N, C-alpha and C positions, 0 to 999 in steps of 0.2 A: 738455713735453707727455706725456700719458699714452700709452705706446707701444701699448696695446691699443685703447683707445677713441678715440685721437687727439683728445682734448679737453684744453683748458688745465688744468694742475694748479694748484689754488688756492694762495695763499700758505701757507707752512708745509710744503708738499710732500705733503699728504695730501688726497685727495678727500673731500668732505663726504658723509655717509651720505644715501641717498635718503629722502625723507619717506615715512612709511607711508601706504598708500592710505586715503582717507577712509572707505571702506566695505570692510573686509577680507572677502575671499571665504572662506566656510567650507564645510564638507561639506554643511551644510544647504542652502546656496544652490545647490550643485551638484545635490543630489538634487531640490530643488524645481524647478530648471530642467529637469532631465531629465523629470520628471513632466509639466510643462507642455508640453514638446515632444511627448510621447507623446499627450496629450489633443488637441493641435492636429493631429497626424498622423491620428488617428482621425476628427476632424471633417472633414477634407478627403479622407477615404477613401483615404489612401495605403495601398497594398497591399504594398509592398516592405518587407523587414525591414532597418531601419537600426539601428545601435548605440544611437542615442538612443531609438528606439521600444522596442527590446527592454529597455533599461535602465529605461525608464519603466514598462513593464508589470511588470517584476520588483518595482519599488518599490511599485506599487499592488496587487500580488497579496495575497490574503487567505488566509494559511496557518493557518486554524483550522477548527473543526467547526461553530461557531455559525452558524446560518442556512443551512447546506448541505443538499443532498439526497444521501442515501446509499443505495446499492444493495449488499446483502450476499447473495451466493449461499451457500446453506447457513446462512442467518441465522435459521432458526426455532428452533434449540435449541443446546445445548452451547456451544462457543466462539463460534460465529456469533451465537447468541442473546444471549450476554453482551455481545458487541461492539455489537449493535443497541441493547440497553438502555443501555449506557454512552454511546453517541453521542447518544442522545436526551437523556440527562441533561446532556451537554456542550453542548446547545443546537441540535442539528441540527433543521432545520425539518421534515424528512420522512425516514423510513427505510423502505425497501422490502425486505422479506425474502423470499427464496426458500426453499422446502422441497421435498424430493425426492419424498415419497410421501404417500399418504393417512394412513399410520400416524403421520406427524409433524404432522398438521393441528392437533391439540389444542395441542401445544407451541408451534406457530407462532402460533396465535391468542392464547395467553397472552403471547407475546413482543410481538405487536402491541398488546395491551391495556396492557402495561407501557410501551411506546413512547408511547402516547397519554396515559397517566397522567403521564409525564414532560414532556408539553407539545408533543410532536412529532406530526406526522401519520403514522400507521402504515398500511402496506400489506403484503399477503402474496400470493404466487403459488406454486402447486404446479407443478413441471415436472421431467421427466427431461432433464437438460442434456447428454446424450451425442450430440446432433445439432446441427449448425450452425443449422438452422432454429429449434430450440427456444431457442437462445441469442439469436438475432435477436429472437424474440418476447419474451423476458425483458427485454431492453434497451429495446425499443420500448414495452412495457407500462409499465416503470418510468419511462421518460422522459415518457410521456403522463400518468401518474398524478401525478408530482411536478413536472412542468414543466421538467425537466432533471436531469442527474446530475453531481454534483461529485466524489463519492468512490465508487469501486467496489472492493469487497473480495470475494475468492473464497475460501471456506473448504471447498469441496467436496472430498471425497476418499474413497478406498476402499482398504481394507487386506487383504492376503492374506499369511499367513506359511506358507510351504510350500517343501519342497526343489525346486530348479529342475527336476530330472528328473521330478517328479510333476505339474508344472503343465500343464494342458491348453491347447489353442489357444483354446477358449472362455473359459477363465479369464483367459488373457493378454489377449484382446481386450476383455474386460469391464474389466480393470484399466486398460488403455491408454485406453479410451473415457472413463472417469471422470477419471483422474489427469492424462492428457496431452492428449488431444483436446479435452476440454471446457475445460481451462485455456487452450489455444491460442485457441479461439474466444471465450472470455471476454475475453482481451486484445484480440483483433481488434475485437470489438464495443465494448469500452471505448474503444479508440482512435478509433472513429467517433462515439461518443456522449458521452463525458465532456467536460465543459467545459474551456476553456483554464485553465491553472493548477490543474487537477484532480489527483487522487491515485488511484493504482491499487496494490493490494497483493494478493498471492496467497499462500495457505498451502501450504507444502511440508512437508518433514520433516527432522529432524536426522540421519536415517539417510544423508543425502547425504554426511555426514562420517564414516560408520562403516565398519569392516571386519568384516562379520558375515555369517553365512549366513542363508538362508531368507526373506529379504526382497527377493529379486531382482526380482520383478514389482512390488512396492510402491515401493521406492526407485528402481528402474529406470524406472518410468513417471512418477515425480515428477521425475527428474533433468532431462528436457528443459525443464521449466518454468524452470529456472535460466537457460538460454539464451534462452528466449522473453522472459524479463524483461529481459535485457540488450538484445536486439534491439528490444523495444517501447520501452524507455527512450530508445534512440538515435533511433528514428523519431518518437516523440511529444514529445521534449524541446524541439523548436522551438516548441511551443505551451505550454511551461511546465509540462508534466505530469510528475510524478514517478512512477516505476514500480519497485516493490520486491517482494521475496518474503521470507517469514519462515518459518523451520524450527523449530518447537517440538520438544522431546523428547517421549517418551511421555506423553500427557496423561491425567489422571484423569477420563475420561469413558466412557460406554458404548461408544464407538467403539473403545476400546483393549482391553478385557478379553476379548471373544469370541475374539480371535485368539491369546491367550496361555494357556499352562498355568500351574499354580500356581508351579512352580519359576521359570518365566520372569518371572512377575509379581514374585516375590520379588527376582529379580536386578535387574529394571528399577527397583525401588523403592530400590535401594542403589547404582545404577551411576553416578549423577551426582555430581560433586565436592561439590555443595551439597545432596544428597539429605537429609541429616539436618536441614536447616533448612526444608524444605517440609512442607506439611501431611501429605502421603502418601508422600513420597519421589519421586513422579513430578512432572512439570511441572503445576502448577496453572494452570487457564485464567485465573484472576485475575491471574497474573503475565505472561500474554501480552497481555492487553488494553492495558495501558499502552504496550507496544511498538508495537502497531498504531496507537494514538492518536498516539504520537510520530512515526511514519513519515508520517502524513498531516497533520501540523501542523508543529511546529518542526523536524522531521527532513526537511523537503522537499528540502533540498540533497543528501540521499542518494538516488541513483537508479541503477538497473541492478544493484543489489546484492541478494544473498541473505544474510540474517542468521540465524544459528543462535542460538536463545534457549532454553537447556536446562539451565542450572545446571552446565554442565561435563559433560554426558552424552556429547557428541562435540564435536570442534573441526574447523575446516576452514581 
């Protein structure tokens, strides 16, 4: 007798191998089964989160830009404008760009025209996003115009380079309102309005990894966004939403130069390990767009993270 299975041992002293199953179970069978279970659960209006339902939703999630509705705060020009144009070329069905002031209207209109030339529906809205009510209005307007929001990107920011002892209360409040408060309420509204399996990304700064003077109010008011990103990713994750932040180095845009003197500009153009290989020595916005694109598509598994993309300008 077989001492383990208590079954008769065949002649010759060895048990015969079991016949292979007629229809071998493969990974494809498992995935297809999970997807079917998820669809069935939706049809019968099951509200509870089961492992099968969550697994099925993950399988059916569409992690790409094609056919998506995209909201970009600060999307009228510079990096935000380039992201808007790129996403339209990637097949987004609609792109809604925000711009801050009347002075940026012409550039925002050019961005909308480029979006529509690429085949997407373009929208634009001017707003000061330093109040919660303005942020609520932005998301409501974008959702109404596009029929939903799948991807939300915040590129809004304000820079001040000044010794800490010289910064006034009004200057600090202005920096905090743009860099921290508006970022918080952007994430809050995104959590309410972005669709399941959506993507959220906020622009911060590589100075979060720097040991340097004079940027206390800039880096200091961007720093909370790193925690907001972690918290939002944890809270929104049950809906399949990825939340990330990206910190570029000093970028070759009009946003950078007014805050810096000639010597500082010369330093920044040589400070990154890969500076000799960029067009200007600074971070080129063309090198940031692919990272944003990655984080809202194939990089969906990354969430709660702040990624510094700067050619070795700082590390963290």
